[in-house]
VEXDREN-2710 file (C-alpha; in Angstrom, 1 decimal):
% VEXDREN-2710
k/r/px/py/pz
1/MET/25.6/-74.0/-39.5
2/MET/25.1/-76.2/-36.3
3/ASN/26.8/-73.6/-34.1
4/ARG/24.3/-71.0/-35.3
5/LEU/21.4/-73.4/-34.8
6/LYS/22.5/-74.2/-31.2
7/VAL/22.5/-70.6/-30.1
8/TRP/19.3/-69.8/-31.8
9/PRO/17.0/-70.5/-28.8
10/SER/18.9/-68.3/-26.4
11/THR/19.0/-65.6/-29.0
12/VAL/15.3/-65.7/-29.5
13/MET/14.7/-65.7/-25.7
14/ILE/16.8/-62.5/-25.4
15/VAL/14.8/-60.8/-28.2
16/LEU/11.3/-61.8/-27.0
17/ILE/12.0/-60.8/-23.4
18/GLY/13.3/-57.5/-24.7
19/LEU/10.1/-57.0/-26.4
20/ALA/8.2/-57.8/-23.2
21/LEU/10.2/-55.3/-21.3
22/GLY/10.7/-52.6/-23.9
23/GLY/8.6/-49.6/-24.2
24/CYS/7.4/-49.8/-20.7
25/ALA/5.3/-46.8/-19.3
26/SER/5.6/-45.4/-15.9
27/PRO/2.8/-46.3/-13.5
28/PRO/0.2/-43.4/-13.2
29/SER/0.2/-41.5/-9.9
30/ASP/-3.7/-41.3/-9.6
31/PRO/-4.7/-44.3/-7.4
32/ASP/-7.7/-45.4/-9.7
33/ASP/-5.5/-45.1/-12.9
34/ARG/-2.7/-47.0/-11.0
35/ALA/-5.1/-49.8/-10.0
36/ASP/-6.3/-50.2/-13.6
37/PHE/-2.6/-50.0/-14.9
38/GLU/-1.6/-52.9/-12.5
39/ALA/-4.7/-55.0/-13.3
40/LYS/-3.9/-54.9/-17.1
41/ASN/-0.4/-56.1/-16.3
42/ASP/0.7/-54.4/-19.6
43/PRO/3.3/-51.8/-19.0
44/ALA/4.6/-52.0/-22.5
45/GLU/1.1/-51.4/-24.0
46/PRO/2.1/-49.0/-26.7
47/THR/4.8/-51.3/-28.1
48/ASN/2.5/-54.3/-27.8
49/ARG/-0.3/-52.5/-29.7
50/ALA/2.1/-51.8/-32.4
51/VAL/3.1/-55.4/-32.8
52/PHE/-0.5/-56.4/-32.5
53/ASP/-1.4/-54.1/-35.4
54/ALA/1.4/-55.9/-37.5
55/ASN/0.2/-59.2/-36.5
56/MET/-3.3/-58.3/-37.5
57/ALA/-2.0/-57.0/-40.9
58/PHE/-0.2/-60.3/-41.4
59/ASP/-3.3/-62.2/-40.5
60/ARG/-5.7/-60.4/-42.9
61/SER/-3.3/-60.4/-45.9
62/LEU/-1.8/-63.9/-45.6
63/LEU/-2.5/-66.1/-42.6
64/LYS/-6.4/-66.1/-42.8
65/PRO/-6.9/-66.4/-46.7
66/VAL/-4.4/-69.3/-46.7
67/ALA/-5.9/-71.0/-43.6
68/LEU/-9.4/-70.7/-45.1
69/ALA/-8.1/-72.1/-48.5
70/TYR/-6.5/-75.0/-46.6
71/GLN/-9.8/-75.7/-44.7
72/ASP/-11.8/-75.6/-48.2
73/ASN/-9.4/-77.5/-50.3
74/VAL/-7.6/-80.1/-48.1
75/PRO/-9.9/-83.2/-47.5
76/ALA/-11.1/-83.4/-43.8
77/PRO/-9.5/-86.7/-43.2
78/ALA/-6.1/-85.4/-44.4
79/GLN/-6.5/-82.4/-42.1
80/SER/-7.4/-84.7/-39.3
81/GLY/-4.5/-87.1/-39.9
82/LEU/-2.0/-84.2/-40.0
83/ARG/-3.4/-82.7/-36.9
84/ASN/-3.1/-86.1/-35.1
85/ALA/0.4/-86.6/-36.3
86/PHE/1.8/-83.3/-35.4
87/SER/0.2/-83.5/-31.8
88/ASN/1.6/-86.9/-31.4
89/LEU/5.1/-85.5/-32.1
90/GLY/4.5/-83.2/-29.1
91/GLU/3.6/-86.0/-26.7
92/PRO/7.2/-86.5/-25.4
93/VAL/7.4/-82.7/-24.2
94/VAL/3.9/-83.1/-22.7
95/ALA/5.1/-86.1/-20.8
96/PHE/8.2/-84.3/-19.6
97/ASN/6.3/-81.3/-18.3
98/ASP/3.7/-83.6/-16.6
99/LEU/6.7/-85.2/-14.7
100/LEU/8.0/-81.6/-13.9
101/GLN/4.5/-81.0/-12.5
102/ALA/4.6/-83.9/-10.2
103/ASN/2.0/-85.8/-12.2
104/PRO/3.3/-89.1/-13.2
105/LYS/-0.1/-90.4/-14.1
106/ARG/-0.5/-87.8/-16.8
107/ALA/3.1/-88.3/-18.0
108/TRP/2.5/-92.1/-18.4
109/ASP/-0.7/-91.3/-20.3
110/ALA/1.3/-89.1/-22.7
111/VAL/4.0/-91.8/-23.1
112/LEU/1.4/-94.4/-23.9
113/ARG/-0.3/-92.1/-26.4
114/PHE/3.0/-91.5/-28.1
115/VAL/3.9/-95.3/-28.3
116/LEU/0.4/-96.5/-29.4
117/ASN/-0.3/-93.8/-32.0
118/SER/3.3/-93.9/-33.4
119/THR/2.8/-97.7/-34.0
120/LEU/-0.9/-98.7/-34.2
121/GLY/-1.7/-95.2/-35.5
122/MET/0.6/-95.3/-38.4
123/GLY/3.0/-92.6/-37.2
124/GLY/0.3/-90.8/-35.4
125/LEU/-2.1/-90.1/-38.3
126/LEU/-4.7/-92.1/-36.3
127/ASP/-5.5/-92.0/-32.7
128/PRO/-6.0/-95.5/-31.3
129/ALA/-5.0/-94.2/-27.8
130/GLY/-7.9/-92.0/-27.7
131/ASP/-10.2/-94.9/-28.7
132/PHE/-8.8/-96.8/-25.7
133/GLY/-9.7/-93.8/-23.6
134/ILE/-6.3/-92.3/-23.1
135/LYS/-7.1/-88.6/-24.0
136/HIS/-4.6/-86.0/-25.0
137/ARG/-3.9/-83.3/-22.4
138/ASP/-1.7/-80.4/-23.0
139/ALA/1.1/-79.4/-20.6
140/ASP/3.8/-76.9/-21.4
141/TYR/6.8/-75.1/-19.9
142/GLY/4.9/-71.9/-19.1
143/GLU/2.3/-74.0/-17.1
144/THR/5.2/-75.8/-15.4
145/LEU/6.9/-72.6/-14.4
146/ALA/3.7/-71.3/-12.9
147/LEU/3.3/-74.5/-10.9
148/TRP/6.8/-73.9/-9.5
149/GLY/5.7/-70.6/-8.3
150/ILE/7.1/-68.2/-10.8
151/GLY/4.9/-65.2/-11.7
152/GLU/3.7/-64.4/-15.2
153/GLY/5.5/-61.3/-15.5
154/PRO/4.3/-58.4/-17.9
155/TYR/1.9/-59.2/-20.7
156/VAL/3.5/-59.2/-24.1
157/GLU/2.3/-59.3/-27.8
158/LEU/4.8/-61.5/-29.6
159/PRO/5.4/-61.1/-33.4
160/LEU/3.5/-63.8/-35.3
161/PHE/2.8/-65.9/-32.0
162/GLY/0.4/-63.2/-30.5
163/PRO/-0.7/-62.9/-26.7
164/SER/1.8/-64.0/-24.1
165/ASN/3.7/-63.0/-21.1
166/VAL/7.3/-63.1/-19.9
167/ARG/6.9/-66.6/-18.2
168/ASP/5.1/-68.0/-21.3
169/THR/7.6/-66.4/-23.7
170/VAL/10.4/-68.2/-21.7
171/GLY/8.3/-71.5/-22.0
172/LEU/7.9/-71.1/-25.7
173/VAL/11.7/-70.9/-26.0
174/LEU/12.2/-73.9/-23.9
175/THR/9.8/-75.9/-26.1
176/PHE/11.9/-74.9/-29.2
177/ALA/15.1/-75.8/-27.3
178/SER/13.8/-79.2/-26.3
179/ASP/12.3/-80.2/-29.8
180/PRO/15.2/-82.3/-31.6
181/LEU/13.8/-81.1/-34.9
182/THR/14.6/-77.4/-34.1
183/LEU/18.4/-78.1/-33.7
184/ALA/18.6/-80.6/-36.5
185/VAL/19.9/-79.8/-40.0
186/GLY/18.8/-80.9/-43.3
187/PRO/15.4/-82.5/-44.0
188/PRO/14.2/-82.5/-40.2
189/VAL/14.4/-78.6/-40.3
190/ILE/12.1/-78.6/-43.4
191/PHE/9.7/-81.0/-41.6
192/SER/9.8/-78.8/-38.4
193/LEU/8.9/-75.7/-40.5
194/ALA/6.1/-77.6/-42.3
195/ARG/4.8/-78.7/-39.0
196/GLY/4.7/-75.2/-37.6
197/ALA/2.9/-74.0/-40.8
198/ASP/0.3/-76.7/-40.7
199/VAL/-0.4/-76.3/-37.0
200/ALA/-0.8/-72.6/-37.6
201/LEU/-3.1/-72.9/-40.6
202/ASP/-5.2/-75.6/-39.0
203/THR/-5.6/-73.6/-35.7
204/ARG/-6.4/-70.3/-37.5
205/ALA/-9.0/-72.1/-39.8
206/ARG/-10.8/-73.8/-36.8
207/GLN/-10.9/-70.5/-34.8
208/ASN/-12.0/-68.3/-37.6
209/GLU/-15.7/-68.1/-36.7
210/ALA/-15.0/-67.4/-33.0
211/LEU/-12.4/-64.8/-33.9
212/GLU/-14.8/-63.1/-36.3
213/ASP/-17.5/-63.0/-33.7
214/LEU/-15.0/-61.7/-31.0
215/GLN/-13.7/-58.9/-33.2
216/LYS/-17.2/-57.8/-34.3
217/ASN/-18.5/-57.6/-30.7
218/SER/-15.3/-56.0/-29.2
219/PHE/-15.0/-52.4/-28.5
220/ASP/-11.2/-52.9/-28.1
221/TYR/-10.2/-56.2/-29.8
222/TYR/-6.6/-55.9/-28.4
223/ALA/-7.8/-55.6/-24.9
224/THR/-10.4/-58.3/-25.4
225/LEU/-7.8/-60.8/-26.6
226/ARG/-5.5/-59.8/-23.8
227/SER/-8.1/-60.6/-21.3
228/ALA/-9.2/-63.8/-23.0
229/TYR/-5.6/-65.0/-23.1
230/ARG/-5.0/-64.3/-19.4
231/GLN/-8.2/-66.0/-18.3
232/ARG/-7.5/-69.1/-20.5
233/ARG/-4.0/-69.4/-19.1
234/ASP/-5.1/-69.1/-15.4
235/SER/-7.8/-71.6/-16.1
236/LEU/-5.3/-74.2/-17.6
237/ILE/-2.7/-73.6/-14.7
238/GLU/-5.5/-74.0/-12.2
239/ASP/-6.6/-77.4/-13.8
240/ALA/-3.0/-78.6/-13.8
241/LYS/-2.5/-77.5/-10.1
242/ASN/-5.7/-79.1/-8.9
243/ASP/-5.5/-82.4/-10.9
244/ASN/-6.3/-85.3/-8.8
245/HIS/-3.4/-87.5/-9.9
246/ARG/-0.9/-84.7/-9.1
247/ILE/1.5/-85.4/-6.2
248/GLU/1.6/-82.8/-3.5
249/LEU/5.4/-82.3/-2.8
250/ASP/6.2/-81.4/0.8
251/LYS/7.3/-77.8/1.1
252/PRO/10.6/-77.3/2.9
253/THR/10.4/-76.2/6.5
254/VAL/12.5/-73.1/7.5
255/ALA/14.2/-73.4/10.9
256/HIS/13.7/-70.4/13.2
END
């Protein structure tokens, strides 16, 4: 069992990158069409749209109704507590990525948040660190790879996870691989699955109104979400790159 769990992240990465590269269309020969093709950065669009349709069917039939039921029936304090606790469990990964991004100040803040919220915050259910002015800030491996100069690669629609690209897909696998609960056996695995389900339901419920408006006002919902995803990721990467606390590392000089 343990051996199968250990190879799981690499297997997932192969499958997901295969989805990103599979079904690629040839670039058009017309210059205008070629420019539009490259701007979309979606050479596997037919495959991606098929995955998107499957994701939308899953959302309509299961995820959305369950998420709204969760929002309506679980008391708000309990929702907030679970959200805080699961976010707190991600702080070590955030701190590690902040270090990889040469931002020790943000890494230290993430460590402080984890320590304070895990103790004074009753396992993360409360957010005393936020009350002390130490706010949560996300950092992930896809963002880190971008700051290291690695390009995003083609756009890809992942089953269940939705919009992504090759770089962020690799980052997602690294997140799974660096989460001790992912490779554990027994109760930790059940807890990890419960955490993922709660995060998915909570996020879907809180985004419902915005998604409904976006879908209603979109001529092409797939293309709208693709554009929104790329813009959001670009914004987060720029924010991380331009953070005042980030250390600018000297670039190596090449002798001529």
